C-alpha positions in Angstrom: -34.7 -22.5 -9.9 -35.1 -21.1 -6.4 -38.0 -18.9 -5.4 -35.8 -17.1 -2.8 -35.5 -13.5 -3.8 -32.1 -11.8 -4.1 -33.3 -9.2 -1.6 -33.8 -11.9 1.0 -30.5 -13.5 0.3 -28.6 -10.2 0.5 -30.3 -9.6 3.9 -29.4 -13.1 5.1 -25.7 -12.5 4.1 -25.8 -9.1 6.0 -27.2 -10.7 9.1 -24.6 -13.5 9.0 -21.8 -11.0 8.6 -23.2 -8.9 11.4 -23.3 -11.8 13.7 -19.8 -12.9 13.0 -18.5 -9.3 13.3 -20.3 -8.9 16.7 -18.5 -12.0 17.9 -15.2 -10.9 16.5 -15.3 -7.3 17.9 -16.8 -8.1 21.4 -13.3 -8.8 23.0 -12.3 -5.2 22.0 -15.5 -3.8 23.6 -16.8 -2.7 20.2 -20.2 -3.1 18.5 -20.4 -3.5 14.8 -21.9 0.0 14.4 -19.0 1.5 16.4 -16.5 -0.4 14.3 -18.2 0.8 11.1 -18.1 4.4 12.3 -14.4 4.0 13.1 -13.6 2.6 9.6 -15.6 5.4 8.0 -13.6 8.0 9.9 -10.4 6.2 8.8 -11.4 6.6 5.2 -12.4 10.2 5.7 -9.8 11.7 8.1 -11.0 14.7 10.0 -13.6 15.7 7.5 -16.9 14.4 8.7 -19.5 15.9 10.9 -21.6 13.6 13.2 -24.5 13.8 10.7 -22.3 12.8 7.8 -20.8 10.0 9.8 -24.3 8.7 10.5 -25.2 8.7 6.8 -22.0 6.9 5.9 -22.4 4.4 8.7 -26.0 3.4 7.9 -27.5 4.7 11.2 -29.7 7.6 12.2 -28.3 10.8 13.6 -29.8 9.9 17.0 -28.1 6.5 17.0 -24.8 8.2 15.9 -25.0 10.6 18.8 -24.8 7.6 21.2 -22.0 6.0 19.2 -20.0 9.2 19.1 -20.5 9.6 22.9 -19.2 6.1 23.5 -16.2 6.5 21.2 -15.3 9.9 22.6 -15.6 8.4 26.1 -13.1 5.7 25.2 -10.9 8.3 23.5 -11.0 6.4 20.2 -12.2 9.6 18.4 -11.9 13.3 18.9 -14.1 16.3 17.9 -12.5 19.5 16.7 -13.3 22.6 14.6 -12.9 22.2 10.9 -9.9 24.3 9.8 -11.7 25.1 6.5 -14.9 26.2 8.2 -14.5 27.1 11.9 -18.3 26.8 12.4 -18.2 23.0 11.7 -17.3 20.4 14.3 -15.7 17.4 12.7 -14.7 14.0 14.0 -11.3 12.2 13.7 -9.7 9.0 14.9 -7.2 9.3 17.8 -4.1 7.2 17.8 -6.0 4.8 20.1 -8.7 4.5 17.5 -6.2 3.8 14.8 -4.5 1.1 17.0 -7.9 -0.6 17.7 -8.6 -0.7 14.0 -5.1 -2.1 13.3 -5.8 -4.8 15.9 -8.9 -6.0 14.1 -7.7 -5.6 10.5 -6.4 -9.1 10.1 -9.4 -10.8 11.8 -11.9 -8.8 9.7 -9.9 -9.6 6.5 -10.0 -13.3 7.6 -13.8 -13.1 8.0 -14.1 -11.7 4.5 -11.9 -14.4 3.2 -14.1 -17.0 4.9 -17.2 -15.5 3.4 -15.6 -15.8 -0.1 -14.0 -19.1 0.5 -16.4 -21.1 -1.7 -15.9 -18.7 -4.6 -13.0 -18.6 -7.1 -11.1 -15.3 -7.4 -13.0 -14.5 -10.6 -16.3 -15.1 -8.9 -15.4 -12.9 -5.9 -14.4 -10.1 -8.3 -17.7 -10.6 -10.2 -19.6 -10.5 -6.9 -17.9 -7.2 -6.0 -18.6 -5.7 -9.4 -22.2 -6.9 -9.3 -22.8 -5.5 -5.8 -21.4 -2.1 -6.8 -23.7 -2.1 -9.8 -26.7 -2.9 -7.6 -25.8 -0.1 -5.2 -25.4 2.3 -8.1 -28.8 1.4 -9.5 -30.5 1.9 -6.1 -28.8 5.2 -5.6 -30.1 6.7 -8.8 -33.1 8.9 -8.4 -36.4 7.1 -9.2 -37.2 7.5 -12.9 -33.5 7.8 -13.9 -33.0 4.3 -15.0 -30.3 3.7 -17.7 -31.5 3.5 -21.3 
């Protein structure tokens, strides 16, 4: 039995994915964090503030400010008033942002397929389920473990 912790292995997978994504996205002039922000906006159309986008993209609000500036400058996203609450400014993808995500959809799916290529379909499904369970356990408040 290996003495390598699962925490260490998960981090190694994350770093390997990040490295591959960086290489894949570089020709489009995107960083992995910019790509992540665009995909989050795609899943939450016109409903996220910059602070919410930061939380969903795994970066600080300060880092997101730089990401938003870069994406606004490239006209990949836009900022507008929330129709439901005119005091809030929300972010949304532009058609250019959607087109850039479309351009990378196939290559990113191919990267995921490569990552899973040594697993059977059942093992890949089990991995997804297990990772979702791990995330849920870590998102529970401390002291609220299941019985």
